[in-house]
N, C-alpha and C positions, 0 to 999 in steps of 0.2 A: 343508153345510160340514163339514169334518173336525173331529173332537173335539179335535185337538191344536192348534187355532188359539186363542191366548189372547184374553182380553177386550181387552187393549190392541191386539193385532193386528187384531181385529175393528173397533175404532174407526178405526184407520188405514185399513183396507180400505174402510169406509163413506165416510170422508172423501175418499179418493182416487177412489172411484167418483163421488161427487158432484162433485168438482172436474173429473174427466175428462169427464163428461157435459156439464157447464156449459161447459167450454172448447171442446168439440167443437161444441156448438150456437152459441156465441158466434163462434167462428172461422169455421164454415161460413156463418153469416149474413153475415159481412163479405167472404167470397170471391166471392159471386155465382156459385158453381159449380152450385148447384141453382136452377133457374129459379123465380122467384117467392119464394124464401126470402131474407129480409133479416135484419139484426141485430135489428130490432124483433121478429121472430118468436122470438128467444131470450130475450126479457124475462121471460116466465113461468117458463122453466126457471131463469134467473138468479135470479129472485125466490125461488122455492120450493126448488129443488135447490141452487143455488149459494149462496143467501142463508141460508135457514132451516136446511136439512139440514146444510150445511157448518158453520154456526155451532153447531148442537147437537152435531155431531161434535167440534168444538173444545172445547165445555164438557165433554163426556164424556172427552176426552183429558186435560184438566186434572184431572178427578176421579180419573183413573188415574195421576196424577203424570207424565204425558207432556207436559212443557211445550213441547217443540219442535213437535209436531203440534198441541197445543192452541193455541199462538200462531198457527201457520200457518192452521189451519182457522177459528178464530174471527175472525182479522183478515180473511181472504179472504171469509168468509161475510158479515161486516159490509159489506165493500166491494161484493160482488155485490148484496147487498140494496139498498144505496144506489144503485148503478147502475140497478137494475131499477125503483125507485120514483121516481127523480129525473127532472126535465126539465133536461137539461144546459144549456139556454139557448143561448148563443152557441157557435160553434166553438172559440173560445179557452177558454171555460169547460170544454167537453168535453175539450179537449186537456190542460188543467191537471189535471182529474180523472184522466185516463189516466196522466199523468206521475206524479202522486202514488201512484196504484195501482202503477205500475212500480217506484217506490222500495220499496214493501212487498215486491214480488216479488224485487227485488234483495237485500234484507235476508234473505229466506228462502233465496235461492240461496247467499249467502255464509255463512250460519249453519252450513252443513255438513249432515250427515245422510247418508242413503244416496244412491247414484248416481242412481237413478231419480227420487227426490224433487228432488234438485238439478237434474237434467235438465229435469224438468217446470217447475220454477220459473224456471230460466234461459231456457227457450224462451218462457215466458209474459212474462218481463221484456222480451225482445226484441220480442215482439208488441206489448206496450203502448207501448214507446218508439216503434216505427214508427207505431202508430196515433195517438199523441200528436202526433208530427211532422206526420203527414198532416192532422190536424185544424187545426193551426196554419197549415199551408201550403195547405190546401184541395186535397189530392192524393189522389184516389180510388184511383189505382194503388198508392200506398204503403199505403193502408188494406187493400187486398186482400192484399198481401204480409204485412202484420201478421196478417191473418186466417189465412193459411196457417201462420204460426208458432204461433198459438193452437191451430189444429187439431193440429199436431205435439205441442204441450204436452199437449193433451187425450188424445192417443193414448198418450203416455208415462205420464200419470197413470192412465189406464184399464189399461194393461198392468201397471203396478206393483200395482194392486189385484187384477187377475186372476191375476197371477203368484203373489201371496201366497196366494190361495185354492187355486190349482191346483198349487202347489209347483214352479213354473217357475223358471228362473234369474233372479235379480234383481241380479246384479253381473257385471261384465265380468271374465273370467279374467285373472290377473296373469301377466305375462311373466317369464321367468327373468332373473336379474340380469345376465347377460352371455353372451357367446359360449361355447358348450360347457357351460354350466351347465344341468342338467336338474332338474326338480322330481320328487320322489319322493312316494309315498303315494297 
């Protein structure tokens, strides 16, 4: 890693990598796109990477006075850990858990921050809402659609971490204010 990446940026990178890997495993497990891979196969990744590593990244972010990422990583880490170790019981209980998890993702989306972070949290919110509805309705097709949104969220989180390390673009370019206006510099 480059020497010009600050400690706070390193914590954000670790947190986003942990979130990205967990979301990719969780999402792919729900899509049935890989033969024989199910959501149950994502449990150990969710437990250790999504739960423990993400929670520790949250604590490190708090230590560095980064309350936005500290809140996001610690809350998501606690929720991933809970998902991994719990037996959801009924479909309605699982749906309720996913819906509550979605509210956390919505709060993180609306809290602001950089575009990639908001994009990942927003996609994750949509995934969780779709999966919660699928649990309440018993609709496997909707679960698969939610899984694809989780995959997209994981890809955005992974890109955000990789882009920070590789110095790739992390924001969309701004358009000029109006017709005939050009940007200089």
